[in-house]
C-alpha positions, 0 to 999 in steps of 0.5 A: 264717487270721488273722495279726495286722498285727504279726506279718506285718510281722515275718515281711515283715521277716525276708524282707527280711533273709533275701534281703540279700546273696544272688546268685541265685535259687535262693539267694533261694529257700532262704533265705525258705521258712523265713519263707515256710513260717511265713505260708502254709504249702506242700509245694512252692515255686517261682518262674517267671522270664521272660528278656529275652533268650529273649522266649517261653521261662522257667526256674523254681526251687524248694524242698520237692518237686522236679520236672521243672519246676526242670529248665528252670532249665538248659534254659528251657521255653515259656511256652505250654505253662505251666500257669499261661500265663495269669499269665505274659502277665498275663490273670489276676491270680492263680490260686487252685485247691483242687485243681489235678490236677482244674482245666481251668486247668491242663491244655490242649493241649501244657501242662508239667502232668506234675509236678502228677500227679507231686508231687500238687500239689492245693491252689496259690497263683500271684501275679505278680512284678511291677515298674512293672505289667511282669510279670517272673514268678511266685511258686508255693506248693502243697500236698498237702492238697485245698482248703488256700488262700483269698483271705486266702493269695493277698494275702499270698502278693502282698504277698511278692511285691511284697516279693520282686519289685524283688530278682529284677529286680535279679538278672535285670538284673544276670545280662544285663548279666553276660552280655553283659560275657562275650559282649563279652569273649569278642568283643575276645578273638577281635577281639584273637586275629585281631589278633596273627594278622594281625601275626604274617602281616604279620612273616612274610610279611616274613620270607619276601619276603627268602627268597624273594629268594634262592630265587628269585635262586639257584634259579630263576633259575639254572635259567630261565637254564640253559634258555635256553641249552639254546633258544639252542643250538639255533640254532647245531648241528643236533641231534635236536631230539625230544632236545633238547626232551625234556631241555628239559621236564624242566629247565622240570618240576624248574623248575615244581617248586622254584616250587611248592616255595618258594610253599609254604614262603612261606605260614605255616600254621594253627598257626604263626599260631593253634595247634596246636588250630586247626591240627587243626580246620583239617585235619578241616574239609579231610579230611571237607569235601565228604564222602558221608555226611557226618561230624561232628568234634569238637575238644576241648583241655582244657589252654589249649592246652599244647601251644603251650609245645612247640618248633615241630618237636615240634609239627609232628611231633605235628600229622603223627601226628594228621593222618595218624591223622585220613586214615586213618580217613576212608580206611579206617575209614567213620565218621560221627564223628571226635573229637581230644582233647587232655587233661593228667594231672601228668605227660604230655600226652595227644592222643587220635585217636577214630573210631567206624568199622569198627574195628581192621580198618581198618588191615590196609588201611592203607598201611604206609607212613603206619603207619610214618612215625607211629611213627617221628615218635613215636619221634624227639619221644619220643611214646608211640603207642598203637593200639587199639580205641574201645571201648565205641563200636567204631572206633579210638583213636590216642593218643600221650602225651608227657611235659609236661618236654619243655616245660621241658627243651627235649627236642624232637628226639631218637630215644631215647623209648619207643615202644608200638605196640599193637593191641588185639584 
């Protein structure tokens, strides 16, 4: 094969124009495939790119015949398993083979060489993509024809690779910068969430501090005063000591319970601070923590936290229903997994609690009060509540459906909505 310098220059300029403005590896490869074919006929073209943020791994992008190498774009593969590992690590300057299926260089213990046989890639040319002497990947061309390529093809392929390498290098570091920016943005978002949470916590604590003082004065202080008077009275008149102590013990117990109520009421909940989804996650963690065997949990919210747009009373009712459904699954269904999903369509918000346990039979062992409470809470907020078999995984699915107009209409706390409880047999 002989191509004049003038023709080569025209083709190289065409390749340069083709890649201009392309913002990802697959687009670049698709644009240059046709121009490169006019220089080196091929049945398969791919590039291998080393990953700076994942040392020892590479990804491949391909055109023409599709192979398992192309699947590594989403799942980086180990360089040590690549058939061209010596090229990617700089040990050789190129590969040229007339029949890769029978070339031992491509086949070794652990080699990811199956695409060579599956796609019938016989004659092959591999050259490095380099910038400042550093290998950043490889340009790879293959033909179904045995003996298709020679040294002149290696030379042209290397010239094309040298033309492409700076552009690919810019794409690599552009991707790195984008990933770093996204990570930094996510970190800042988490920091801002924590800052807002801390601010809300401080405000809630300040408000509750005033309420504590009022509750302690109006209730607990009065209880303690009454107890003190009864103890003082013991000194003034002869009475049955056992009877008096029993009454005092009852008063103290009432006082303790009241103090507990005040203390619990002063603690702002996770839902108040961080939202409904985080509260569900926290509830799952508390409920399944320490269980043997372990229960895996999933919380998915595809609605951008739309439940947090509901009123506090509606959110609390929905949370209590979800809480009871989780408790029922753990106590009665013996699941391996519990999943809570929050979804929305044009009309409704749908919250589902699914487990893969023993199924609807678990409801037979559930305390009726718990199910009655769930039904009552759903009815109060006009939500639709459904119990059904979690096909095809087995177990039980509890679905709560709330109309979206509860957000805009302020429809929160009246009875009168529809309530459906179904048990699929």
